[in-house]
Each structure stands twice: as structure tokens, then as C-alpha cells.
C-alpha positions in Angstrom: 3.3 -14.6 24.2 2.6 -14.4 20.4 4.6 -17.5 19.4 3.5 -19.5 22.5 -0.3 -18.6 22.6 -1.5 -16.5 19.7 0.2 -18.0 16.7 -0.7 -21.6 17.5 -4.4 -20.6 17.7 -4.3 -18.5 14.5 -2.5 -21.2 12.6 -5.4 -23.6 13.1 -7.6 -21.6 10.6 -7.5 -20.6 7.0 -4.6 -18.1 6.4 -6.7 -15.5 4.5 -9.5 -15.6 7.0 -7.0 -15.2 9.8 -5.5 -12.2 8.0 -8.9 -10.4 7.9 -9.6 -11.4 11.5 -6.3 -10.1 12.7 -6.9 -6.8 10.8 -10.3 -6.4 12.4 -9.0 -7.3 15.9 -6.1 -4.9 15.7 -8.4 -2.1 14.5 -10.8 -2.7 17.3 -8.2 -3.0 20.0 -6.6 0.3 19.0 -9.9 2.1 19.5 -9.9 1.2 23.2 -8.7 4.3 25.1 -5.1 3.9 26.1 -4.3 0.8 24.1 -2.4 2.6 21.3 -0.1 4.2 23.9 0.4 0.8 25.6 1.3 -0.8 22.3 3.8 2.0 21.4 5.4 1.7 24.9 5.7 -2.1 24.4 7.0 -2.2 20.9 8.4 1.1 19.7 12.1 1.7 20.1 13.0 5.4 19.8 16.7 6.4 19.6 18.7 8.8 17.4 21.1 5.9 16.5 18.2 4.1 14.8 17.4 6.9 12.4 18.4 6.5 8.8 18.3 9.1 6.0 17.7 7.3 2.7 16.8 8.8 -0.6 16.0 12.1 1.1 13.7 10.7 3.7 14.5 10.5 7.4 13.3 7.1 8.8 12.9 6.8 12.6 14.2 3.2 12.3 15.2 1.0 9.4 12.6 -1.7 9.8 9.6 -1.4 7.6 6.5 -3.5 6.7 6.6 -4.8 3.1 3.8 -4.4 0.6 1.0 -6.9 0.5 0.1 -6.9 4.2 -1.9 -3.6 4.2 -2.9 -3.4 0.6 -5.7 -0.8 1.0 -4.1 1.4 3.7 -6.7 0.3 6.2 -4.3 -0.5 9.1 -1.1 1.5 8.6 -1.6 3.6 11.7 -2.2 0.6 14.0 0.7 -1.2 12.4 2.9 1.9 13.1 2.1 1.5 16.8 3.9 -1.9 16.7 7.3 -0.3 16.0 7.6 -0.2 12.2 9.7 2.7 10.9 7.7 2.8 7.7 4.8 1.1 6.1 4.4 0.2 2.4 0.9 -0.1 1.2 -0.4 -1.9 -1.9 0.1 -3.2 -4.4 -2.6 -0.8 -5.7 -4.2 -0.7 -9.1 -6.2 2.0 -10.8 -9.4 0.0 -10.7 -10.6 -2.3 -7.9 -10.1 -6.0 -8.5 -10.9 -9.2 -6.6 -7.7 -10.9 -7.3 -7.3 -14.6 -8.1 -9.9 -17.2 -7.0 -9.7 -18.6 -3.5 -8.0 -20.6 -2.0 -4.9 -18.5 -2.7 -2.9 -18.2 0.5 -1.0 -21.2 2.0 1.2 -21.7 5.1 4.2 -23.9 4.8 4.8 -24.3 8.6 7.7 -26.8 8.3 9.5 -24.3 6.0 8.5 -21.2 7.9 7.1 -19.9 4.6 4.0 -18.7 2.8 2.8 -19.2 -0.8 0.4 -16.6 -2.1 -1.3 -16.1 -5.4 -3.5 -13.2 -4.3 -3.2 -11.4 -7.7 -3.2 -7.7 -6.6 -6.6 -7.9 -4.8 -7.4 -4.4 -3.7 -10.1 -1.8 -3.7 -8.4 0.6 -6.1 -6.1 3.5 -5.6 -8.9 6.1 -5.0 -10.3 4.1 -2.1 -6.9 3.9 -0.4 -6.4 7.7 -0.8 -9.3 8.4 1.4 -7.6 6.8 4.3 -4.2 8.3 3.5 -5.4 11.9 3.8 -4.9 11.7 7.6 -1.6 9.8 7.7 0.2 12.6 9.6 4.0 12.0 10.0 3.9 8.2 9.4 6.2 7.3 6.5 4.1 5.5 3.9 5.3 4.0 0.6 2.9 3.4 -2.3 3.5 0.2 -4.2 1.8 0.4 -7.6 0.9 -2.1 -10.3 -1.4 -2.7 -13.2 -4.8 -4.2 -13.4 -5.0 -7.9 -14.5 -7.2 -7.0 -17.5 -4.7 -4.4 -18.7 -2.5 -5.8 -21.5 1.2 -5.2 -21.1 1.3 -2.8 -24.0 -1.0 -0.5 -22.1 0.4 -1.1 -18.6 2.2 2.2 -18.6 -1.1 4.1 -18.4 -2.1 2.1 -15.3 1.2 3.0 -13.5 0.8 6.7 -14.5 -2.7 6.8 -13.2 -1.6 5.4 -9.9 1.4 7.7 -9.7 -0.6 10.9 -10.4 -3.5 10.1 -8.0 -1.3 8.8 -5.1 1.4 11.4 -5.4 0.2 13.9 -2.7 -0.4 11.1 -0.2 2.7 8.9 0.0 6.4 9.5 0.7 7.9 7.3 -1.9 6.8 5.0 -4.7 7.5 1.4 -5.6 7.1 0.1 -9.1 6.0 -3.6 -8.9 6.7 -5.5 -12.1 7.9 -8.6 -10.3 4.9 -10.3 -8.8 4.4 -13.8 -10.2 0.6 -13.7 -9.6 -0.5 -11.4 -12.4 -0.2 -13.0 -15.9 2.8 -11.8 -17.9 3.6 -9.0 -15.5 7.2 -10.2 -15.1 7.7 -9.6 -18.8 7.8 -5.9 -17.9 11.1 -6.5 -16.1 12.8 -6.9 -19.5 15.2 -4.1 -20.4 13.2 -2.3 -23.1 9.7 -2.2 -21.5 11.1 -1.5 -18.1 13.3 1.4 -19.2 10.3 2.9 -21.1 8.0 2.6 -18.0 10.5 4.0 -15.5 11.5 6.9 -17.8 7.8 7.9 -18.2 7.3 7.8 -14.4 10.4 10.0 -13.9 9.2 12.5 -16.5 5.9 12.9 -14.5 7.9 13.0 -11.3 10.0 15.9 -12.6 6.9 17.9 -13.3 6.2 18.1 -9.6 7.4 21.0 -7.4 9.1 18.4 -5.2 9.7 15.0 -6.9 9.4 11.9 -4.7 11.7 8.9 -4.6 10.8 6.0 -7.0 12.0 2.5 -6.3 11.9 -0.7 -8.4 10.9 -4.0 -6.8 12.6 -6.9 -8.4 12.2 -10.7 -8.4 14.8 -13.0 -6.7 14.7 -15.3 -9.8 16.6 -12.9 -12.1 20.0 -14.1 -13.5 23.2 -12.2 -13.0 22.8 -10.9 -16.6 19.4 -9.6 -15.8 20.6 -8.0 -12.6 23.3 -6.3 -14.7 20.5 -4.9 -16.9 18.6 -3.7 -13.8 21.7 -1.8 -12.6 22.1 -0.2 -16.1 18.4 0.7 -16.1 18.5 2.3 -12.6 21.5 4.4 -13.6 19.9 5.4 -17.0 16.5 6.3 -15.5 18.1 7.9 -12.4 15.7 5.9 -10.2 16.2 6.3 -6.4 16.7 2.6 -5.4 15.7 -1.0 -5.5 13.7 -3.3 -3.3 15.2 -6.8 -3.3 13.4 -9.0 -3.4 9.8 -10.0 -4.2 8.5 -13.6 -3.8 10.1 -16.4 -5.7 8.7 -19.1 -8.0 11.4 -21.5 -6.9 10.5 -24.5 -4.8 14.0 -25.8 -4.0 14.4 -27.7 -0.7 10.8 -27.3 0.5 9.3 -30.0 2.8 5.7 -28.8 3.5 2.6 -30.4 2.1 1.6 -27.2 0.2 5.0 -26.8 -1.5 3.6 -27.4 -5.0 0.9 -24.7 -4.8 1.2 -22.1 -7.5 2.2 -18.6 -6.5 5.0 -16.6 -5.0 7.0 -18.1 -2.1 8.1 -15.9 0.8 9.7 -16.6 4.1 12.7 -18.5 5.4 13.5 -20.4 2.1 14.1 -17.0 0.5 16.6 -15.7 3.1 19.8 -16.7 1.3 18.8 -15.8 -2.3 17.5 -12.4 -1.4 20.7 -11.6 0.4 22.7 -12.8 -2.6 20.8 -10.4 -4.8 21.3 -7.5 -2.5 25.1 -8.3 -2.3 25.4 -8.6 -6.0 23.6 -5.4 -6.8 25.5 -3.5 -4.1 28.9 -4.7 -5.2 28.4 -4.7 -8.9 26.9 -1.1 -8.9 29.6 0.1 -6.4 26.8 1.2 -4.1 25.4 3.5 -6.7 21.9 3.4 -5.2 20.1 2.4 -1.9 18.6 -1.0 -1.5 15.7 -2.1 0.7 16.3 -5.7 1.7 13.3 -8.0 2.1 13.0 -11.8 2.0 13.2 -14.3 4.8 13.9 -12.0 7.8 12.9 -14.0 10.8 15.5 -12.8 13.3 17.8 -9.9 14.1 20.6 -12.0 12.6 18.7 -12.3 9.3 18.3 -8.5 9.2 22.0 -8.0 10.0 22.9 -10.2 7.0 20.9 -7.9 4.8 22.5 -4.8 6.1 26.0 -6.3 5.8 25.2 -7.3 2.2 24.4 -3.7 1.4 20.8 -2.9 2.4 20.1 0.5 3.8 16.7 -0.5 5.1 14.8 -3.8 5.6 11.2 -4.9 5.4 9.3 -7.7 7.0 6.3 -9.7 5.9 6.4 -13.5 6.5 8.8 -13.1 9.4 6.2 -10.7 11.0 3.5 -13.4 10.5 5.6 -16.2 12.1 7.5 -14.2 14.8 5.0 -11.5 15.7 5.6 -7.8 16.5 8.4 -8.7 18.9 10.6 -9.2 15.9 10.6 -5.5 15.0 11.6 -4.5 18.5 14.3 -7.3 18.6 15.9 -6.0 15.4 16.0 -2.4 16.5 17.3 -3.3 20.0 20.0 -5.4 18.3 21.0 -2.5 16.1 21.3 -0.2 19.1 23.7 -2.7 20.8 26.2 -2.4 17.9 25.6 1.3 17.2 
């Protein structure tokens, strides 16, 4: 129904307007008595064989929603009703910011992809916290970044502010230094500044009675030498894992009209490269840390490739937009068949 009726209609309109419309619609629909239960019955797959314990957290299933979809934690409860095992909110910044000028979100239908240059548009970490206070047992990750106006030499302070404020309300953290849409942010992926940043976060984490997992989200555009540095950094800082990968700045092989728009590319064109990065990290580190695989998952087969490459969990974003909530169920049902 989604691909045949709903998606063709939605794809006739501006992507960002459709995103907000879909948010509002899902929120309203879930307020109708009985609808939340109907959605859970339709999409949620509950089975002990789907459960995964990763970095000390027990996930009901290994299929999550990637950051960027529910930036401000406005819809995580409704999205949970569609079958996701966990929801990652953000990227959040200490202060609210509008993000980059519109138009900043583009569909590449021929490539089953999206280009975005949103620029960490969000209402600030304190605003999101108000809605996270009632999250219950839904597993929520907090993806954190720096404000655009914050220079890199002061970025550490932004990440620490986010970490301290968000700590009581999320189950794990993701350090985002890999978005291509905040000027100079990817420079923080270099070995020296990244090690300093992650060590500082770990020091704050150790002060807590019960530390929480901290993961690093990396770009797919890193060289093997840079990936080797990432492995060394993870081991040195004792980080809990990696999310591989963020969007790419590559435009290889694209056919769509919007292929030359600036921003990060996600979707099908990223499938192979993100899997390559997962496999390299998993093999080169000798499975020293868990990996969450994300990038171009549009089918159960795509998800299986990520798991086979070494991912412990996977996340959807663009595949969710193109395939609809049925994709979550299809992946989980396929996993049960081989369990």
C-alpha cells in the first residue's frame, strides 16, 4: 500500500514539506483511540530470537531508525509503533539553530537516494529533553554535535554540554563529527582532535554512577589509513562502538537530475561502500567493538549484507522513506527465518 499509493502521492511534493506533513499525520493518527495498537499489531515483530544484547543494552530487535529523521524527539513513540527496535534522535546541538537555507533536501528517485544539506537544524538539546522525560522503555540514542557558529577549537564544550544535559534521558550516545553539512566539522575526525574529544567525553562518562555507551559515527569517505586511525582511537579511548556510515560526498554513478546538489548523499548508492567500511573495520580490528551498520538498506538482503560484514545492529533512513514501514517488518521476519 505504501509503495503503490502513499509514496507516489508524497513524492509529488517538496521533500522537506512532506517530511513535516508525515510527522504531523503520524502524530494525529496515533492519537485516535486504538490506532497505536493496530499499528503495533501490523508492524511489530516480537520474538526472543530477534533480541540482541549490544554494549550492555538489550534491544528487542536489531533494526533501528538512524539519526536525522526525528531530530527533536517529537515522534519517537509513534515511530516505535512501526516496529523499530530503537530510535536515534538528533543530531542535537546545545543551542537551537535553523540549519542551512532552504531548499536543502532533494530526492534522487532514479537512484533511490536523497541528498540533504540540512545543517543540524534542531530546537536545541533542552527542548528535546522535555519530550524524553516520558520515554518509558523505548530505547533511544542521543546523537550529538556542535553548533555551526562554534569554532572547532571550542567544539569540545558543545559536545560536553549535550552529554551532560542529555545523559539522564537517553540509553546511548553517538558523537557526530562526520556530517558534511556543517562547515569544517569533518576536520574533527582527524586523529588528534578526535582523540581529545572522545577522551574528554569518556572522562565525564566515568564520573556517572552508571556510565552509558558512547559510539562514534564516521563518514564513508575515509581512506583505509584513516579507518586504521579510527580503530586505534576507539581502542585508546575505550569507546563502545562505531556507526558506519554517515552520508557521502561522493557522486559516483548517479543518474538523477539533482545529482550535483551540495550535501550528503544517502540511499542505494551508499549500499556497497558502507558495507565495505563495516567489513574493513570488523576484520582489521578483529571484532574488537560492535558496529551499527547504516547506509543503503532498502531490503532484507541489504540488511543481511551488513550483518554478514560484521554489523551487530542496523539502522534505516532513506530505505524507510522509499520502502515504508513494511521494510522493518520484512527484515525482522527474514531474520527469524534463519534464526
